[in-house]
N, C-alpha and C positions, 0 to 999 in steps of 0.2 A: 504494498497500499503508500508504503511512503515515496517508490520507485516512482509511481505513477502519482502519487502526487505535485514530486517533481516535479518529471516532464509533463502535467500540464502546466506549472507554472512555469520553466524554462518556452515551452510552447505559449504563454500566455503577455513572454512578456516579450519574446521574436511577436506575437500577432499587433501589439500595440505600436513597438520601435518601426514593422510597417507601416503601421496605419498613418505613425508621423512622419515618416519619407518622404510624402506627397509633399506635406506643410511645411517641408526643411528646403525639399526640392525648388519649388515654386520662391521660397525667398531666395533662394542662391541666387535662383536664375533671374530676378527682377535687384538682388543688387550688383548681378553682373551686366545689365542691359543697363539699370543709374550708372556705374560704374562706365560702359560704352557710351550710352549721350555727353559724358560730362567731358570723355576724351575726344566727342564729335566735336565738343562745343572749342576746347581748347584747343582745335588743329582749325577751325575756321581762323581766316587775315579776314582785317581791314582791306581794303582795297582803293585805289583810287586814280583813273580812269580820268588822267588830265587832258584837257582839250584845248589848241589854242594854232593856228597859224603862225607858217615858221616865218615867215615876211611880211612887215606892212609900212606904208608909206606913213609921211608924218605928216599929223592932224588927222590920220585913219585911226576909224573910231575897232577898238573891236572885244568880238568875246571873249570871253575864257568861260569855261564849262570844264566842269567836275562832274564824273557819273562815282559814284560814292555803292561800294556793294563790302557786304560784310558772308563770308559763303558765299552761297548763291542767292541770299536776302539782300534785293533794293534799299537801302538806308535812305528814307525817307524821313524819320527828326533827326540826323546831325545835331550833335550840341554844336559843332561849333564847324564849321567851310569859309576861310579865310584870306582872300588872296594877300598876297603879299609881292612889291611889286616893286624893281631897282634897277639906279641905268649899270650896268659892267659896275666894279670897283666900289660904288658908290652905296654899299647896302647900307649907312647910316641916314639915308637920305629917303627910304626905301617910303613908298604909300597900301596901304589896305586899305585892300573894298570886301566890306563882307557880301557874302556869296548867299541869291538868290534860291529858295531851298522853290522846287518847282512839285513840289509833293513826289517826284519820281524814282524817287534817284539820281535826278541830279540837282547842279547847286550851278548857277551863272552869274558874272558882273561883266560888264564896260568897261574899260580900258582906251582911254586917247592920251597916242606917245605923240605927242607937239614937237621931241629933237627929234632926228635922226640918233644912232646909233643900235648898241648894243645891247639886250635889257634884259633882268633874270624874273625871275620869279615862284613863288611856295605856292603850293594849293592847301595850308595844314586847314588839314581835317583830325577832326577827334567824335569822337561817338564808341558806342556799347565801350565806354572807358579803355580805350584805342590814341591814339595818335601818333597821327603817318604828315610826309609832308611830299610830297614828288615836285619837283623841280623843272623848271621845263625855260628856256631861252626863243625869243623872238627878234629877226636884225629890221627896225628901221629903216627906211632907207640907206645910202650909203655909207658904210660902215666905218666911224669912226678911229683914231688913234686913241689907243685908251694911255693914262701917264699915272703912272703912281700905282698902291697896291692895296690891299687895305689887311689890315690880318694878319695871319700866320700863313706859312706856305705850307696849309695843308693840302693834304692826297683829294685828289678832283671824285666830290664826292658824298665828302663830309660836310653832315648839318646842323644845327644848332636853332632852336623853339624855344626862347624861354617866357616863359606865361605867364605876365606880366599882372598882378596881384590888383583890386580892384578894391574903394572903400576899404582903404585900409587905416584903422585905427588903433590910435595909442592905448594900452597895457593889451592888445587883443594878439591871442596869438596868427602870426600867419604864416602861409604856409607859399614855400618857394622851390616852384618845380622846371624843371628844362626838360626837353624831349632833343637827344642826339641821333642820328640816322646817319650809316654808312652805308652807299650804294639805293639808296631810299629802303632800306630797312633798322630797325630800331641797335644802335650802336650799343652792348650790352660790357659790361665789367667796367665801367671808367671810372677814372677818381674826380669827381667833380667836389668844390665845395664855392661857396658862398663870401665875399666878405665885404661890409656892412660897416658905413661911417656915413655921420651928418656931414651935410655939406659944409667946409668951414672949419669942421675938426680931425682932427689929427688922428685920432687911435679910432683904430677897425678891430671891429667883430667876426672870428672865422668863423660859421658854419656847417660841417661835414655832412653832403646830401647821401642817402641812401638809393638804393636803387631796388625800388616792388618792380613791377611795371616792366621788363624786358622797353631798354632804352628811356625811362622816364625816373628822374633823379627829383628825391625831394630833400627837403628840409624844413625848419618852420622858427619864428625870432617874431622876441617879442619890442615892438619898436619904445621905447621906457617917455617920448618926445612928437610931438608934433614939430611938426617940420621938412625939408627935402634930405634924403638918403642920396645917397650913392654905392647901388650895389653893385657889387664885379662878379660874374662867375667865372668862374677855371675851370679848364676841364684836361685832364689828360688820358688819353689813349694808347692802346697799340699802332701800330705805325707809322709811330711818328706824328702822331694823329697830339697838339698844342695849342686850346684857344682859348681866347680872354676875351670876353666886350663887359661894353658899361653898361650900368642903365639907373635911368631916377627913378625914384619913388615917394610919391607924398603923404605925406601922415597928416592924418587928422587930428 
């Protein structure tokens, strides 16, 4: 009888275990599916097809057009599409134009080039917590000889975009963020720091930036007084990249 009871107990345990497997298997399957969906989301890429003509005449108005996609999805609600245009080697005199959202994944703006020369431009695009800034160039009229050179002798394809903070208030933590790209891909593992000092003062403070999303480097700073501050972004990376850009921040 003891042997029979033991056998029955074993059979009951096996039966219960068998009944539990479908649920366990289903849960495992659900976890696997969720993992696959998460991986697929991570593999999606924010892309911008930036279209402009190769040439134009002085005084001609040109359309700048960006088509934004995320994976196979057209992005109709980008956080930002801003076209930044400057005459070659004069980026400090750039002009920024907000793109018009046509609600079909396309964003456009118009630019009139009054003078002959070579003009370069970015389509700064932020969407789905990602940022990209494809670069294009257009030749207007007869190309002029260019004198001088701005910045450091960085490799072709390097790009820096500082997200200038707005409505900075005394005593509140302000986020400082810069996006770096190389050949229109996020530039990772760079060394980035911010140097801050109030206008007219010698003392400077340095903030080490950390990389979160690929190519995105952030730091925080609390401005203790109102006034105008000078902020310097300093970048060092492989392939000989060394850049330094200065910005002005007004604190209320």
